[in-house]
PAZAPA-4460 file (N, C-alpha, C; in steps of 0.05 Angstrom, whole numbers, plus 32768, in hexadecimal, padded with zeros to 4 digits):
% residues 252
    n_x    n_y    n_z   ca_x   ca_y   ca_z    c_x    c_y    c_z   seq   type   mol
   84E6   8358   7AAB   84F2   833E   7AB1   84DD   8328   7AAD     1      X     A
   84E4   8314   7A9E   84D1   82FD   7A9A   84D4   82EB   7AB2     2      X     A
   84BC   82E1   7ABC   84BC   82CE   7AD2   84C7   82B4   7AC9     3      X     A
   84DB   82AA   7AD6   84E5   828E   7AD1   84D9   827B   7AE6     4      X     A
   84DB   8283   7AFF   84CD   8275   7B15   84B6   8288   7B1D     5      X     A
   849E   827D   7B1E   8487   828D   7B27   8477   827E   7B3C     6      X     A
   8477   8289   7B54   8467   827D   7B6A   8450   8290   7B70     7      X     A
   8437   8286   7B6E   8420   8297   7B72   840E   828C   7B88     8      X     A
   840A   829D   7B9C   83F7   8297   7BB3   83FC   827B   7BBF     9      X     A
   8416   8275   7BC3   841D   825B   7BCD   8416   8258   7BEB    10      X     A
   8408   8243   7BF1   8403   823B   7C0D   840C   821F   7C12    11      X     A
   8418   821A   7C29   8420   81FF   7C31   8415   81FA   7C4D    12      X     A
   8406   81E4   7C50   83FA   81DD   7C69   8403   81C2   7C72    13      X     A
   840D   81C0   7C8A   8415   81A6   7C96   8400   819D   7CAB    14      X     A
   83FE   8183   7CAE   83EF   8177   7CC4   8402   8173   7CDB    15      X     A
   83FD   817F   7CF2   840E   817C   7D09   83FD   8173   7D21    16      X     A
   83FF   8159   7D27   83F0   814F   7D3E   83D2   8156   7D3D    17      X     A
   83C7   8152   7D25   83AA   8156   7D22   83A1   8172   7D1D    18      X     A
   83B4   8185   7D1C   83AC   81A0   7D15   83BB   81AA   7CFC    19      X     A
   83AF   81BC   7CEE   83BA   81C7   7CD5   83CD   81DE   7CDC    20      X     A
   83E5   81DD   7CD0   83F9   81F2   7CD4   83FF   81FE   7CB8    21      X     A
   83F9   8218   7CB5   83FF   8226   7C9C   841C   8230   7C9D    22      X     A
   842D   8221   7C90   844A   8228   7C90   8450   823E   7C7C    23      X     A
   8440   823F   7C66   8443   8255   7C52   8426   825D   7C4B    24      X     A
   8422   8277   7C49   8407   8281   7C44   8407   8297   7C2F    25      X     A
   83FC   8290   7C18   83F7   82A3   7C02   8410   82B3   7BFA    26      X     A
   8426   82A4   7BF5   843F   82B2   7BED   8442   82B1   7BCF    27      X     A
   8449   82C8   7BC4   844E   82CA   7BA7   8469   82D6   7BA2    28      X     A
   8477   82CC   7B8E   8491   82D7   7B87   8498   82CF   7B6B    29      X     A
   84A9   82DF   7B5E   84B2   82D8   7B43   84D0   82DC   7B42    30      X     A
   84DD   82CA   7B33   84FA   82CB   7B30   8501   82CA   7B12    31      X     A
   8511   82DD   7B09   8518   82DE   7AED   852F   82CA   7AE7    32      X     A
   8531   82C2   7ACE   8547   82B0   7AC6   8562   82BC   7ACD    33      X     A
   8573   82AC   7AD9   858F   82B4   7AE1   858F   82C8   7AF8    34      X     A
   8578   82CD   7B04   8578   82DE   7B1C   857E   82CE   7B35    35      X     A
   8587   82DB   7B49   858A   82CF   7B64   8577   82DD   7B76    36      X     A
   8564   82CD   7B81   854E   82D8   7B91   8550   82CC   7BAD    37      X     A
   854E   82DD   7BC1   8551   82D4   7BDD   8537   82D4   7BED    38      X     A
   8534   82BF   7BFD   851F   82BE   7C11   852C   82C0   7C2D    39      X     A
   8524   82D4   7C3C   8531   82D9   7C56   851B   82DB   7C6C    40      X     A
   8522   82D2   7C83   8510   82D4   7C9A   851A   82C2   7CB0    41      X     A
   850E   82C5   7CC7   8517   82B5   7CDE   850E   8298   7CDA    42      X     A
   8518   8286   7CEC   8510   826A   7CEB   84F2   8268   7CEE    43      X     A
   84E5   8257   7CDE   84C8   8254   7CDF   84B9   8268   7CCE    44      X     A
   84C7   8278   7CBE   84B9   828C   7CAE   84AD   8280   7C94    45      X     A
   84B4   8267   7C8E   84A9   8259   7C76   84BA   825A   7C5E    46      X     A
   84D2   8266   7C60   84E3   8269   7C49   84ED   824F   7C3D    47      X     A
   84F7   823D   7C4E   8500   8223   7C45   84E9   8212   7C3A    48      X     A
   84D1   8215   7C46   84BA   8206   7C3D   84B3   820D   7C20    49      X     A
   84B8   8226   7C18   84B3   822D   7BFC   84C5   821D   7BE9    50      X     A
   84DE   821A   7BF0   84F1   820A   7BE0   84E7   81ED   7BDF    51      X     A
   84DF   81E3   7BF6   84D6   81C7   7BF7   84BC   81C3   7BE7    52      X     A
   84AB   81D7   7BE7   8493   81D5   7BD6   8499   81D4   7BB8    53      X     A
   84AD   81E5   7BB0   84B5   81E4   7B94   84BF   81C9   7B8D    54      X     A
   84CE   81BC   7B9F   84D9   81A1   7B9A   84C5   818A   7B9D    55      X     A
   84AD   8191   7BA6   8498   817C   7BAB   849C   816E   7BC5    56      X     A
   84AA   817A   7BD8   84AF   816E   7BF2   849E   817A   7C08    57      X     A
   848C   818C   7C02   847A   8198   7C16   845E   8199   7C09    58      X     A
   8449   8195   7C19   842D   8193   7C0F   8421   81AE   7C08    59      X     A
   841E   81B3   7BEE   8413   81CC   7BE5   83F4   81CB   7BE9    60      X     A
   83EA   81DF   7BF8   83CD   81E0   7BFD   83BF   81F5   7BEC    61      X     A
   83CF   8206   7BDF   83C3   821A   7BCE   83D8   8228   7BBD    62      X     A
   83D0   8233   7BA6   83E2   8242   7B95   83EF   8231   7B80    63      X     A
   8401   823E   7B71   840E   8230   7B5A   842C   8237   7B5A    64      X     A
   843B   8225   7B4E   8458   8229   7B49   845D   8223   7B2C    65      X     A
   8469   8235   7B1E   846F   8231   7B02   848C   8237   7AFC    66      X     A
   8498   8228   7AEA   84B2   822D   7AE1   84B1   8231   7AC2    67      X     A
   84B9   8248   7ABA   84B8   824F   7A9D   849B   824C   7A93    68      X     A
   8488   8254   7AA3   846C   8253   7A9B   845E   8238   7A9F    69      X     A
   846D   8223   7AA6   8461   8209   7AA8   845C   8201   7AC5    70      X     A
   8444   81F8   7ACB   843E   81EE   7AE6   844F   81D5   7AEC    71      X     A
   8458   81D2   7B04   8469   81BB   7B0B   8458   81A2   7B0E    72      X     A
   8462   818B   7B03   8453   8173   7B06   8455   8167   7B22    73      X     A
   8442   8156   7B29   8443   8147   7B43   8441   8129   7B3C    74      X     A
   8454   8118   7B44   846D   8120   7B50   847F   812E   7B3C    75      X     A
   8495   8139   7B46   84A6   814B   7B36   84B4   813C   7B1F    76      X     A
   84BF   8125   7B24   84CB   8115   7B0E   84E7   811D   7B05    77      X     A
   84F1   810E   7AF2   850D   8111   7AE9   8511   812C   7ADA    78      X     A
   84FE   8134   7ACB   8502   814D   7ABB   8505   8165   7ACE    79      X     A
   84F6   8164   7AE4   84F9   8179   7AF9   8515   8178   7B05    80      X     A
   851E   8160   7B0C   8538   815D   7B19   854F   8167   7B07    81      X     A
   854C   8163   7AED   8560   816C   7ADA   8561   818A   7AD8    82      X     A
   854C   8197   7AE0   8549   81B4   7ADD   854D   81C3   7AF7    83      X     A
   8545   81B7   7B0D   8545   81C4   7B27   8552   81B2   7B3C    84      X     A
   8566   81BD   7B4A   8574   81AD   7B5F   8575   81BE   7B78    85      X     A
   8577   81B0   7B8F   8577   81BE   7BA9   8591   81B7   7BB8    86      X     A
   859C   81CC   7BC5   85B3   81C8   7BD7   85A9   81CE   7BF3    87      X     A
   85AD   81BA   7C05   85A2   81BC   7C1F   85B5   81C9   7C33    88      X     A
   85AB   81CF   7C4B   85BA   81DD   7C5F   85D1   81CC   7C6A    89      X     A
   85CC   81B3   7C70   85E0   81A2   7C7E   85ED   818F   7C6A    90      X     A
   8605   8194   7C61   8612   8183   7C4C   8617   8167   7C56    91      X     A
   861B   8164   7C70   8620   8149   7C7B   8607   8138   7C7A    92      X     A
   85F0   8144   7C81   85D6   8135   7C80   85CD   812F   7C64    93      X     A
   85D5   8140   7C51   85CB   813D   7C35   85DD   812A   7C24    94      X     A
   85F4   8122   7C2E   8605   810F   7C20   8604   80F4   7C2D    95      X     A
   8602   80DF   7C1D   8601   80C4   7C29   861C   80BD   7C35    96      X     A
   861C   80B7   7C4F   8636   80B3   7C5D   8647   809B   7C53    97      X     A
   863A   8088   7C46   8649   8070   7C3D   864E   8070   7C1F    98      X     A
   8648   8086   7C12   864D   8089   7BF5   8666   809A   7BF1    99      X     A
   8677   8091   7BE0   868E   80A3   7BD9   8684   80BB   7BCA   100      X     A
   8695   80D0   7BC9   868E   80E8   7BBA   8688   80E1   7B9C   101      X     A
   8698   80CE   7B92   8694   80C5   7B76   8678   80BA   7B72   102      X     A
   866F   80A9   7B84   8655   809D   7B82   863F   80B2   7B85   103      X     A
   8643   80C5   7B98   862F   80DA   7B9C   862B   80EB   7B83   104      X     A
   8641   80F1   7B76   8640   8102   7B5E   8637   80F2   7B45   105      X     A
   863D   80D9   7B44   8636   80C8   7B2D   8619   80C0   7B2D   106      X     A
   860D   80BE   7B44   85F2   80B3   7B47   85DD   80C2   7B36   107      X     A
   85DC   80DD   7B37   85C8   80EB   7B26   85CC   80E5   7B08   108      X     A
   85E5   80E2   7B00   85EA   80DB   7AE3   85DF   80C0   7ADC   109      X     A
   85E3   80AC   7AEE   85D9   8091   7AE9   85BB   8091   7AE8   110      X     A
   85AE   809F   7AFB   8590   80A0   7AFC   8585   80AB   7AE2   111      X     A
   8593   80BF   7AD7   8589   80CD   7ABF   8595   80C1   7AA5   112      X     A
   85A4   80AC   7AA7   85AF   809F   7A90   85C4   80B0   7A81   113      X     A
   85D3   80C0   7A90   85E7   80D1   7A83   8602   80C4   7A86   114      X     A
   8610   80C1   7A6F   862A   80B4   7A6F   8641   80C7   7A76   115      X     A
   865A   80BD   7A70   8672   80CD   7A74   8675   80D6   7A91   116      X     A
   866D   80C4   7AA4   866C   80CD   7AC0   8688   80D4   7ACB   117      X     A
   869D   80C5   7AC3   86B7   80CA   7ACE   86C0   80E7   7AC8   118      X     A
   86BD   80EF   7AB0   86C6   810A   7AA8   86B4   811F   7AB5   119      X     A
   869A   8119   7AB8   8687   812C   7AC4   868D   8130   7AE2   120      X     A
   8693   811A   7AEF   869A   811B   7B0C   86B3   812C   7B10   121      X     A
   86C7   8126   7B00   86E0   8135   7B03   86DC   8153   7AFE   122      X     A
   86CC   8159   7AEA   86C7   8175   7AE3   86B7   8183   7AFA   123      X     A
   86A4   8174   7B06   8694   817F   7B1B   86A5   8185   7B34   124      X     A
   86B8   8173   7B3A   86CA   8179   7B51   86DB   8192   7B4C   125      X     A
   86E4   8194   7B33   86F5   81AB   7B2C   86E4   81C5   7B2E   126      X     A
   86CB   81C3   7B24   86BA   81DB   7B24   86B5   81E6   7B40   127      X     A
   86B4   81D4   7B54   86AF   81DD   7B70   86C8   81E0   7B80   128      X     A
   86DF   81DD   7B73   86F9   81E2   7B80   8703   81CC   7B92   129      X     A
   86FC   81B3   7B8B   8706   819C   7B9B   8719   818C   7B89   130      X     A
   872F   8182   7B95   8742   8172   7B86   8737   8157   7B7E   131      X     A
   8741   814C   7B68   8738   8132   7B5E   873B   811C   7B73   132      X     A
   874E   811E   7B85   8753   810A   7B99   873B   8106   7BAC   133      X     A
   8729   811A   7BAD   8712   8118   7BBF   86FD   8104   7BB4   134      X     A
   8701   80FC   7B9B   86EC   80EC   7B8E   86E5   80D3   7B9D   135      X     A
   86F8   80C6   7BA9   86F2   80AD   7BB7   86F3   80AF   7BD5   136      X     A
   86EF   80C7   7BDF   86EC   80CB   7BFC   86CF   80C9   7C03   137      X     A
   86CA   80C8   7C1E   86AF   80C6   7C29   86A9   80E1   7C37   138      X     A
   8690   80E8   7C3A   8689   8101   7C47   8697   8107   7C61   139      X     A
   869A   80F2   7C72   86A6   80F7   7C8C   86C4   80FF   7C8A   140      X     A
   86D0   80FB   7C73   86EC   8102   7C6F   86EF   811F   7C65   141      X     A
   86D9   812D   7C62   86D9   8148   7C57   86D0   815C   7C6D   142      X     A
   86D9   8175   7C6A   86D0   818A   7C7C   86B4   8192   7C74   143      X     A
   86A7   81A3   7C85   868C   81AC   7C7E   868B   81BB   7C64   144      X     A
   869E   81CD   7C60   869F   81DC   7C47   86A3   81CA   7C2E   145      X     A
   86B4   81B6   7C31   86B9   81A3   7C1B   86A0   8193   7C15   146      X     A
   8692   818B   7C2A   8679   817B   7C26   8665   818C   7C17   147      X     A
   8663   81A6   7C1F   864F   81B7   7C11   8657   81BB   7BF4   148      X     A
   8671   81BC   7BEE   867A   81BE   7BD2   8671   81A4   7BC3   149      X     A
   8673   818D   7BD0   866A   8174   7BC3   864C   8176   7BBE   150      X     A
   863D   8180   7BD2   8620   8182   7BCF   8619   8195   7BB7   151      X     A
   8628   81AA   7BB4   8623   81BD   7B9E   862A   81AF   7B83   152      X     A
   8641   81A0   7B83   8649   8191   7B6B   8633   817D   7B63   153      X     A
   8628   816F   7B77   8613   815B   7B71   85FB   8169   7B65   154      X     A
   85F3   8181   7B70   85DC   818F   7B65   85E0   8198   7B49   155      X     A
   85FA   819C   7B41   85FF   81A5   7B26   8604   818F   7B11   156      X     A
   8604   8176   7B1A   860B   8160   7B08   85F9   815E   7AF0   157      X     A
   85DF   8164   7AF3   85CC   8162   7ADD   85C9   817C   7ACE   158      X     A
   85DB   818F   7AD4   85DB   81AA   7AC7   85C0   81B7   7AC8   159      X     A
   85B5   81BB   7AE1   859B   81C8   7AE4   859C   81E5   7ADD   160      X     A
   8584   81F1   7ADA   8582   820E   7AD6   857E   821D   7AF0   161      X     A
   8573   820F   7B04   856A   821C   7B1D   8577   820D   7B35   162      X     A
   8583   821C   7B47   858B   8211   7B61   857B   821E   7B77   163      X     A
   856F   820C   7B87   8561   8214   7BA0   8575   8211   7BB7   164      X     A
   857C   8226   7BC4   8591   8226   7BD8   8585   822B   7BF4   165      X     A
   8584   8216   7C04   8577   8218   7C1F   858C   821B   7C34   166      X     A
   8591   8234   7C3C   85A6   823B   7C50   85C0   822C   7C4A   167      X     A
   85CB   8230   7C32   85E2   821E   7C2A   85FC   8223   7C39   168      X     A
   85FE   8238   7C49   8617   823D   7C57   8613   823F   7C75   169      X     A
   85FA   823C   7C7F   85F6   8242   7C9C   8603   822E   7CAE   170      X     A
   860A   8216   7CA4   8617   8202   7CB5   8635   8204   7CB4   171      X     A
   863F   8219   7CA6   865C   821B   7CA2   8668   8232   7CB2   172      X     A
   8682   8230   7CB7   8691   8247   7CC4   8690   825F   7CB2   173      X     A
   8693   8277   7CBE   8690   8290   7CAF   86A3   8292   7C98   174      X     A
   86BC   828A   7C9C   86D0   828C   7C86   86C9   8279   7C6F   175      X     A
   86BF   8261   7C76   86B7   824E   7C61   869D   8257   7C54   176      X     A
   868B   8263   7C63   8673   826E   7C57   8679   8280   7C3F   177      X     A
   868C   8292   7C43   8693   82A5   7C2D   869D   8297   7C15   178      X     A
   86AD   8282   7C19   86B8   8273   7C02   86A2   8265   7BF2   179      X     A
   868E   8259   7C01   8679   824B   7BF3   8666   825F   7BE5   180      X     A
   8661   8275   7BF1   8650   828A   7BE4   865D   8294   7BCB   181      X     A
   8678   8299   7BCC   8686   82A2   7BB4   8686   828C   7B9E   182      X     A
   8688   8273   7BA7   8686   825D   7B94   866B   825D   7B86   183      X     A
   8656   8260   7B95   863B   8260   7B8A   8637   8278   7B77   184      X     A
   8642   828F   7B7E   8640   82A6   7B6D   864E   82A1   7B52   185      X     A
   8666   8295   7B53   8675   828F   7B3B   8666   827B   7B29   186      X     A
   865C   8266   7B36   864D   8251   7B26   8634   825D   7B19   187      X     A
   8627   826E   7B27   860F   827B   7B1C   8616   828B   7B03   188      X     A
   862C   829A   7B04   8635   82AA   7AED   863E   8298   7AD6   189      X     A
   864D   8283   7ADC   8658   8272   7AC7   8643   8262   7AB9   190      X     A
   862F   8259   7AC8   861B   8246   7ABE   8600   8253   7AB8   191      X     A
   85FD   826D   7ABD   85E4   827A   7AB9   85CD   826F   7ACA   192      X     A
   85D3   8269   7AE3   85C0   825D   7AF5   85AC   8272   7B00   193      X     A
   8595   8268   7B08   8581   8277   7B17   8581   826D   7B34   194      X     A
   8584   827E   7B47   8584   8277   7B63   856B   827F   7B71   195      X     A
   8560   826E   7B82   854C   8275   7B96   8558   826C   7BB0   196      X     A
   855F   8280   7BC1   8570   827A   7BD8   8563   8282   7BF2   197      X     A
   8564   8271   7C06   8559   8275   7C21   856F   827B   7C34   198      X     A
   856B   828F   7C46   857D   8294   7C5C   856F   82A3   7C72   199      X     A
   8578   829F   7C8B   856E   82B0   7CA1   8580   82C8   7CA3   200      X     A
   8596   82C8   7C94   85AB   82DC   7C97   85AA   82F0   7C80   201      X     A
   85A2   8308   7C85   859F   831D   7C70   85B9   8324   7C63   202      X     A
   85D0   8320   7C72   85EA   8326   7C67   85F1   8313   7C51   203      X     A
   85EA   82FA   7C54   85EE   82E5   7C3F   85DD   82EC   7C27   204      X     A
   85C4   82F2   7C2C   85B2   82F8   7C16   85BB   8311   7C07   205      X     A
   85C4   8325   7C15   85CE   833E   7C09   85E6   8338   7BF7   206      X     A
   85F7   8325   7BFF   860E   831F   7BEF   8607   8310   7BD5   207      X     A
   85F1   8301   7BD6   85EB   82EE   7BC1   85D4   82F6   7BAE   208      X     A
   85C1   8306   7BB7   85A8   8308   7BA9   85A2   8323   7B9D   209      X     A
   8593   8322   7B87   858B   833B   7B79   8572   8347   7B85   210      X     A
   8560   8335   7B8E   8548   833E   7B9C   8543   832B   7BB4   211      X     A
   8533   8336   7BC7   852F   8328   7BE0   8512   8329   7BE8   212      X     A
   8507   8313   7BF2   84EC   8312   7BFD   84EF   830C   7C1B   213      X     A
   84E6   831F   7C2C   84E7   831B   7C49   84CE   830D   7C51   214      X     A
   84D1   82F7   7C61   84BA   82E7   7C6A   84B8   82E6   7C88   215      X     A
   84A0   82E4   7C92   849A   82E2   7CAF   8481   82D2   7CB2   216      X     A
   8482   82BE   7CC4   846A   82AD   7CCA   845C   82A3   7CB1   217      X     A
   846B   829A   7C9D   845F   828E   7C86   8455   82A1   7C71   218      X     A
   8458   82BB   7C76   844E   82CF   7C63   8465   82E0   7C58   219      X     A
   8460   82EB   7C40   8473   82FE   7C34   846E   8319   7C41   220      X     A
   8484   8325   7C4B   8482   833F   7C58   8489   8356   7C46   221      X     A
   849F   8353   7C37   84A9   8369   7C27   84BD   835E   7C13   222      X     A
   84BC   8369   7BFA   84D0   8362   7BE6   84E2   837A   7BE2   223      X     A
   84FD   8374   7BE1   8511   838A   7BDE   8524   8383   7BC8   224      X     A
   852B   8397   7BB8   8542   8394   7BA6   855C   8397   7BB6   225      X     A
   8572   838D   7BAB   858B   838E   7BB9   8592   83AB   7BC0   226      X     A
   858D   83BE   7BAD   8593   83DA   7BB2   8583   83E5   7BCA   227      X     A
   856A   83DC   7BCC   855A   83E6   7BE3   8565   83DB   7BFD   228      X     A
   856E   83C2   7BFC   8579   83B6   7C15   8593   83C5   7C1C   229      X     A
   85A4   83CA   7C09   85BD   83D8   7C0E   85B9   83F4   7C19   230      X     A
   85A4   8401   7C10   859E   841C   7C1A   858B   841D   7C31   231      X     A
   8584   8405   7C3C   8572   8402   7C53   8557   840F   7C4D   232      X     A
   854D   840B   7C34   8533   8415   7C2C   851E   8400   7C30   233      X     A
   8519   83F7   7C48   8503   83E4   7C4D   84EC   83F2   7C5A   234      X     A
   84D4   83E8   7C55   84BC   83F6   7C5E   84AF   83E9   7C76   235      X     A
   84B6   83D0   7C7D   84A9   83C2   7C93   84BC   83C0   7CAB   236      X     A
   84B0   83C0   7CC2   84C0   83BF   7CDB   84CF   83A5   7CDD   237      X     A
   84C3   838F   7CD4   84D0   8375   7CD6   84E9   8374   7CC4   238      X     A
   84E7   837E   7CAC   84FE   837E   7C9A   8514   8390   7CA5   239      X     A
   850C   83A6   7CB1   851F   83B8   7CBE   852E   83AA   7CD5   240      X     A
   8520   839A   7CE5   852C   838C   7CFB   8540   8377   7CF1   241      X     A
   853A   836A   7CDB   854D   8356   7CD0   8566   8365   7CC5   242      X     A
   8561   837C   7CB9   8578   838B   7CAE   858A   8395   7CC5   243      X     A
   857E   839F   7CDA   858E   83A9   7CF0   859F   8393   7CFD   244      X     A
   8593   837B   7CFE   85A2   8364   7D0A   85B9   835B   7CF9   245      X     A
   85B7   8360   7CDE   85CC   8357   7CCC   85DE   836D   7CC2   246      X     A
   85D9   8386   7CCA   85E6   839D   7CBD   8605   839B   7CC0   247      X     A
   860F   8393   7CD7   862C   8393   7CDB   8639   8380   7CC8   248      X     A
   862D   8368   7CC3   8639   8355   7CB1   8636   835E   7C94   249      X     A
   8620   836C   7C8E   861C   8376   7C73   8630   838B   7C6B   250      X     A
   8637   839C   7C7F   864A   83B2   7C7A   8667   83A8   7C7B   251      X     A
   866B   8392   7C89   8686   8388   7C8D   8692   837A   7C75   252      X     A
***
């Protein structure tokens, strides 16, 4: 497998009230083109920080991040945005409350000078299973699942190759979670997307990902293929404890 995303010895250090906090320490991972790769661990394990570092939103104190062999520029810039997009955990917080869905979806096109926005917005709504009538609604008029569908549509407006998914369903009800995960799976297949996905829930990662990196306290603990996870072939006690906590949902 050729590396499409390559993270090598990544460290992220924050200043917190005068002291240094190592949020991520010497983490390496590689993701193949069109693969879905999961980062799993408890809150504070550093998994979301890795996504933020890729986007240029967290201070990298060591290591390198490459996409298709090229080191990422600082700041990231428009070319990066056209290639890599992120879907955040809370769809209400990530959508501007006073912008219509039409404006939210049109804005990336305007910034990048892409025309034909009417047709593109309509197609984006259709792609995520929302009716055209939603175009001129506001976020507060939508359910949580509908808002997350809009956030996914916005991330796809520039036709990126990579989606970074930061707990994309954890704010949703269980029934809606499954719908959004199935939507993401379909979009990945149709568009040939590469996913790097964060979750604290091993059942979600099991449903979505080809390979999994288990993280704890900012460090990589163990990498598992989906088959190893399904057969409970993990070698570390921490990965085993995560599996045991999620086993009922994974089997259900």
